[in-house]
C-alpha positions as CSV (number, residue, x, y, z in Angstrom):
1,M,46.9,-48.4,12.9
2,K,45.3,-46.5,10.0
3,R,48.2,-47.4,7.7
4,T,47.8,-51.0,8.7
5,A,44.1,-51.0,7.8
6,I,44.8,-49.4,4.5
7,A,47.6,-51.9,3.7
8,A,45.2,-54.8,4.6
9,I,42.6,-53.4,2.2
10,I,45.1,-53.1,-0.6
11,Y,46.4,-56.6,0.1
12,F,43.0,-58.2,-0.1
13,A,42.1,-56.2,-3.1
14,C,45.2,-57.5,-4.9
15,L,44.3,-61.0,-3.9
16,A,40.9,-60.6,-5.3
17,I,42.3,-59.3,-8.6
18,I,44.9,-62.1,-8.8
19,G,42.2,-64.7,-7.9
20,A,39.9,-63.4,-10.7
21,G,42.8,-63.9,-13.1
22,E,42.9,-67.6,-12.2
23,V,39.3,-68.1,-13.2
24,D,38.0,-69.1,-16.7
25,I,34.5,-68.6,-18.0
26,A,33.7,-70.9,-20.8
27,I,30.5,-71.1,-22.9
28,R,29.2,-73.8,-25.2
29,Y,25.9,-74.8,-26.6
30,F,23.9,-77.1,-24.3
31,D,22.2,-79.0,-27.1
32,K,23.8,-77.9,-30.4
33,R,21.2,-77.8,-33.2
34,V,19.7,-75.6,-35.9
35,Y,18.6,-72.2,-34.4
36,Y,16.0,-69.9,-36.0
37,A,15.3,-66.2,-35.7
38,G,12.2,-65.2,-33.8
39,T,10.8,-65.5,-30.4
40,E,8.5,-68.6,-31.0
41,T,11.2,-70.9,-32.4
42,G,12.5,-72.5,-29.1
43,P,15.3,-71.5,-26.7
44,V,19.0,-71.1,-27.6
45,L,20.5,-72.8,-24.6
46,V,24.1,-72.0,-23.6
47,Q,26.0,-73.7,-20.8
48,V,28.2,-71.3,-18.8
49,T,31.1,-73.0,-16.9
50,V,33.1,-71.2,-14.2
51,S,36.5,-73.0,-13.7
52,N,39.0,-72.3,-11.0
53,R,42.6,-73.0,-12.1
54,G,44.2,-71.0,-9.2
55,A,45.5,-72.2,-5.9
56,A,42.8,-70.5,-3.7
57,P,38.9,-70.8,-3.7
58,Y,37.1,-68.5,-6.0
59,R,34.0,-67.0,-4.4
60,F,31.2,-65.1,-6.1
61,K,27.5,-64.3,-5.8
62,L,25.1,-66.3,-8.0
63,A,21.6,-64.7,-8.3
64,D,18.4,-66.7,-8.5
65,E,17.6,-64.4,-11.5
66,R,20.8,-65.2,-13.4
67,A,20.4,-61.9,-15.3
68,F,22.1,-60.2,-12.3
69,S,25.1,-62.6,-12.4
70,V,25.8,-63.0,-16.1
71,D,25.3,-61.2,-19.3
72,F,25.6,-62.0,-23.0
73,E,26.8,-59.8,-25.8
74,I,26.1,-60.8,-29.4
75,R,27.7,-59.0,-32.4
76,S,27.1,-59.4,-36.1
77,M,29.8,-60.0,-38.6
78,T,29.9,-56.2,-39.1
79,N,30.6,-55.7,-35.4
80,R,27.1,-54.4,-34.6
81,I,25.9,-55.2,-31.1
82,L,22.4,-56.7,-31.1
83,E,19.7,-55.1,-29.0
84,P,18.9,-56.4,-25.5
85,A,15.8,-58.5,-25.0
86,Q,12.8,-56.6,-23.5
87,I,12.4,-59.2,-20.7
88,L,16.1,-58.5,-19.7
89,I,15.5,-54.7,-19.6
90,R,12.3,-55.2,-17.5
91,K,14.1,-57.5,-15.0
92,R,17.0,-55.1,-14.5
93,T,15.0,-51.9,-14.2
94,Q,12.1,-52.8,-12.0
95,D,12.2,-52.2,-8.3
96,Q,12.8,-55.6,-6.7
97,H,14.9,-57.7,-4.3
98,V,17.7,-59.7,-5.8
99,F,18.2,-63.0,-4.1
100,F,21.5,-64.8,-4.4
101,R,23.7,-67.4,-2.8
102,E,27.5,-67.3,-2.1
103,V,29.2,-69.8,-4.3
104,S,32.7,-71.2,-3.7
105,V,34.6,-72.9,-6.5
106,E,37.6,-74.8,-5.1
107,P,40.9,-75.1,-7.0
108,G,40.6,-77.5,-9.9
109,E,36.8,-77.5,-9.8
110,S,34.1,-76.1,-12.0
111,L,30.5,-75.0,-11.7
112,S,28.1,-74.9,-14.7
113,F,24.6,-73.5,-15.3
114,T,22.5,-73.1,-18.5
115,E,20.9,-69.9,-19.8
116,D,18.7,-69.1,-22.8
117,L,20.2,-66.4,-25.0
118,R,16.7,-65.2,-25.9
119,D,16.4,-64.0,-22.3
120,Y,19.3,-61.6,-22.9
121,V,19.4,-60.5,-26.5
122,D,16.8,-59.8,-29.3
123,L,17.3,-62.7,-31.8
124,N,14.7,-61.7,-34.3
125,G,17.0,-61.4,-37.3
126,A,18.7,-64.1,-39.3
127,G,22.4,-64.1,-39.9
128,S,25.8,-65.0,-38.4
129,F,26.9,-63.7,-35.1
130,V,29.5,-64.0,-32.3
131,V,28.4,-64.6,-28.7
132,Q,30.4,-63.7,-25.6
133,A,29.4,-64.0,-21.9
134,R,30.4,-61.9,-18.9
135,L,30.2,-63.0,-15.3
136,Y,29.6,-60.4,-12.5
137,P,31.0,-61.8,-9.3
138,E,29.4,-59.1,-7.2
139,L,26.2,-59.0,-9.2
140,Y,25.1,-56.7,-11.9
141,R,24.5,-53.1,-10.9
142,P,22.3,-50.9,-13.3
143,Y,24.3,-47.7,-13.1
144,G,27.9,-46.6,-13.1
145,S,31.0,-47.5,-15.0
146,P,32.2,-50.8,-16.4
147,S,33.4,-53.4,-13.9
148,A,36.8,-54.0,-15.4
149,P,39.1,-52.2,-17.8
150,G,39.3,-53.9,-21.2
151,S,36.0,-55.7,-20.7
152,M,33.1,-55.4,-23.1
153,P,32.1,-51.7,-23.4
154,A,28.6,-52.1,-22.1
155,S,26.1,-54.8,-21.0
156,S,23.5,-56.1,-23.3
157,S,20.9,-53.9,-21.6
158,G,22.8,-50.9,-22.9
159,V,23.7,-49.7,-19.4
160,P,27.2,-50.5,-17.9
161,P,27.4,-51.7,-14.3
162,V,29.3,-50.1,-11.5
163,A,32.7,-51.1,-10.4
164,N,32.8,-54.2,-8.2
165,A,35.2,-55.6,-5.6
166,L,35.9,-58.4,-8.0
167,P,36.3,-57.6,-11.7
168,A,33.9,-59.0,-14.3
169,V,35.2,-62.0,-16.2
170,N,34.7,-62.4,-20.0
171,S,34.3,-65.8,-21.7
172,N,35.4,-67.3,-24.9
173,R,33.6,-66.3,-28.1
174,L,31.1,-68.6,-29.7
175,P,29.7,-68.6,-33.2
176,L,26.0,-68.4,-33.7
177,T,24.0,-68.8,-36.9
178,L,20.3,-68.0,-37.0
179,R,18.2,-69.1,-39.9
180,I,14.9,-67.7,-41.1
181,A,12.1,-69.3,-39.1
182,P,9.9,-71.9,-40.8
183,I,6.2,-71.3,-41.0
184,I,4.5,-73.2,-38.2
185,E,0.8,-73.9,-38.2
186,G,-0.9,-72.5,-35.1
187,T,-2.6,-74.7,-32.5
188,A,-6.1,-74.0,-31.2
189,P,-6.5,-72.9,-27.6
190,P,-7.9,-75.3,-25.1
191,A,-11.7,-75.3,-25.0
192,A,-13.2,-73.4,-22.1
193,L,-16.8,-72.6,-21.3
194,D,-18.4,-69.2,-20.5
195,V,-20.0,-69.7,-17.1
196,E,-22.7,-67.1,-17.9
197,T,-23.9,-68.5,-21.3
198,G,-22.4,-72.0,-21.4
199,A,-20.9,-71.3,-24.8
200,V,-17.4,-72.3,-25.8
201,L,-15.0,-69.4,-25.3
202,V,-13.1,-68.4,-28.5
203,R,-10.3,-65.9,-28.8
204,E,-11.2,-63.0,-31.1
205,N,-9.1,-60.6,-33.1
206,M,-9.5,-57.5,-31.0
207,P,-7.2,-54.6,-30.6
208,P,-4.8,-54.7,-27.6
209,D,-6.7,-52.2,-25.5
210,R,-9.9,-54.2,-25.9
211,V,-8.1,-57.4,-25.0
212,L,-6.9,-55.8,-21.8
213,E,-10.3,-54.4,-21.0
214,Y,-11.7,-57.9,-21.5
215,L,-9.1,-59.5,-19.2
216,L,-9.5,-56.9,-16.4
217,T,-13.3,-57.0,-16.5
218,A,-13.2,-60.8,-16.3
219,R,-10.9,-60.5,-13.2
220,Q,-13.3,-58.1,-11.6
221,K,-16.2,-60.6,-12.1
222,G,-14.2,-63.6,-11.0
223,Q,-14.5,-65.2,-14.4
224,W,-11.2,-67.0,-14.4
225,E,-11.6,-68.8,-17.8
226,K,-12.1,-65.5,-19.5
227,F,-9.2,-64.0,-17.6
228,F,-6.9,-66.9,-18.8
229,L,-8.2,-66.7,-22.4
230,Y,-5.9,-63.8,-23.4
231,L,-3.1,-64.6,-21.0
232,D,0.0,-66.3,-22.5
233,L,0.6,-68.6,-19.6
234,E,3.8,-70.2,-21.0
235,S,5.4,-66.7,-21.3
236,M,4.1,-65.8,-17.9
237,I,5.8,-68.9,-16.3
238,S,9.1,-67.9,-18.0
239,R,9.1,-64.5,-16.4
240,D,10.7,-66.1,-13.4
241,G,14.2,-67.5,-14.0
242,A,13.8,-70.5,-11.7
243,R,10.5,-71.5,-13.2
244,K,11.8,-71.2,-16.7
245,R,14.7,-73.4,-15.9
246,A,12.3,-76.0,-14.6
247,W,10.1,-75.6,-17.7
248,L,12.9,-76.2,-20.1
249,T,13.8,-79.5,-18.4
250,E,10.2,-80.8,-18.2
251,S,8.6,-83.3,-20.7
252,E,5.4,-82.3,-22.5
253,E,3.4,-84.0,-19.8
254,G,5.4,-82.2,-17.1
255,R,4.8,-78.8,-18.8
256,R,1.1,-79.4,-18.9
257,R,1.2,-80.1,-15.1
258,M,3.2,-76.9,-14.6
259,L,0.6,-74.9,-16.6
260,D,-2.2,-76.4,-14.5
261,R,-0.3,-75.7,-11.3
262,Y,0.4,-72.1,-12.4
263,R,-3.3,-71.5,-13.2
264,S,-4.2,-72.8,-9.7
265,D,-1.5,-70.7,-8.0
266,L,-2.8,-67.6,-9.8
267,R,-6.3,-68.3,-8.7
268,N,-5.1,-68.6,-5.1
269,A,-2.8,-65.5,-5.4
270,L,0.3,-67.6,-4.6
271,V,2.3,-66.3,-7.6
272,D,2.2,-63.0,-9.6
273,G,-0.2,-61.5,-7.1
274,D,0.0,-58.1,-8.8
275,I,-1.9,-59.4,-11.9
276,S,-4.4,-61.7,-10.0
277,T,-5.5,-59.1,-7.5
278,I,-8.9,-57.7,-8.2
279,P,-9.0,-54.0,-9.2
280,I,-12.0,-52.0,-8.0
281,E,-11.6,-49.8,-11.1
282,F,-9.2,-49.2,-14.0
283,V,-8.5,-46.7,-16.7
284,I,-6.5,-47.5,-19.8
285,E,-4.1,-44.6,-20.1
286,K,-2.1,-45.3,-23.3
287,T,-1.9,-48.0,-25.9
288,T,1.1,-48.4,-28.3
289,Y,1.5,-51.3,-30.7
290,G,3.0,-52.3,-34.1
291,A,2.5,-55.3,-36.3
292,E,3.5,-57.9,-33.7
293,Q,4.1,-56.4,-30.3
294,G,2.8,-53.6,-28.1
295,T,2.3,-52.1,-24.7
296,I,-0.8,-50.9,-22.8
297,I,-0.5,-48.6,-19.7
298,A,-3.4,-48.8,-17.3
299,I,-4.1,-47.1,-13.9
300,E,-5.7,-49.5,-11.5
301,K,-7.1,-49.0,-8.0
302,F,-7.3,-51.6,-5.3
303,R,-9.1,-51.6,-2.0
304,F,-7.1,-52.6,1.1
305,G,-9.1,-52.1,4.3
306,T,-9.8,-48.4,4.8
307,Y,-7.6,-47.1,2.0
308,T,-7.3,-47.3,-1.8
309,E,-4.0,-48.0,-3.5
310,R,-3.2,-46.8,-7.0
311,K,-0.8,-48.6,-9.3
312,R,0.4,-48.0,-12.9
313,Y,0.5,-51.3,-14.8
314,T,2.4,-51.7,-18.1
315,Y,1.1,-54.8,-20.0
316,Y,3.2,-56.2,-22.8
317,V,1.3,-57.9,-25.6
318,K,2.2,-59.8,-28.7
319,R,0.2,-61.1,-31.7
320,R,-0.1,-64.9,-32.0
321,D,-2.3,-66.4,-34.8
322,D,-3.9,-62.9,-35.3
323,V,-4.8,-62.7,-31.7
324,W,-3.2,-60.3,-29.2
325,M,-2.1,-62.0,-26.0
326,V,-0.7,-60.5,-22.7
327,Y,2.7,-62.1,-22.0
328,D,4.3,-59.9,-19.4
329,Y,3.7,-56.9,-17.2
330,S,5.4,-54.5,-14.8
331,V,4.0,-52.4,-11.9
332,V,4.7,-49.0,-10.4
333,N,3.1,-48.0,-7.1
334,L,1.5,-44.5,-7.2
335,G,0.5,-44.2,-3.5
336,T,-2.8,-44.3,-1.6
337,E,-6.0,-42.3,-1.5
């Protein structure tokens, strides 16, 4: 009986490996155009197509956050691997549930989805590069050894995944040219009024720690317009993979509606509750920043009934038109008091 079970396991493992060999992963540009280096120059959209050329269905897990199903490696002409995007590192290292659906691609059929390379790799330098994608049928795992022999040596986040039941599948290689970004005139923020004074709110050139203090104090006082003043709502929307995909397909009017809905959802704590919850007190622990980007670490306390919960927040800021804006954050629970 034991030998039969072992033989069955080996048989199905072989079938999985054979089936994986009958699958092609192809990438191409979704809307081929001129691409520029830098984070504010628009997405670099790549369409990933999974094709089954075998005789049996090919099944794999497709995560809602596609960073757990696919990866991109970009190399320069000197074979240097570009650094991972910070948003990718945060997505893969924070404590979270990974939601996915089982997908079955029948023989002769294909399945496609589109991803933004800027969500995976730091594309801040101009030059010529080569792009290759990798599909993880059993989802990306942050620790362990590479999924398959002969595959790319490491993921773009710098940490190889563990071995899976189905081996990872690599795509074709795609050339990418990034030009130096043109100078774009900044746009003024939407006018908002200070409810205390009635004056028009204007973003000021303050250091990052003072920006965060302004933002958190506004939240404590329930002053939503001040809270939104230094919050990059477009980047906050793009933190979630599903929301970003919807954002990229919307018209200008549709994006304005999405921003309005996102503001409303934040007010009602329907999304990103960690940042919209009111802290009873906070202490800025550490601030680190360079010319364009930085991080601020703060300890915040929240009252829940009869106990107080402590959390460590890491806020990510970037400079836009000489003003520091919060565009992302991560949270670590520190226990209760």
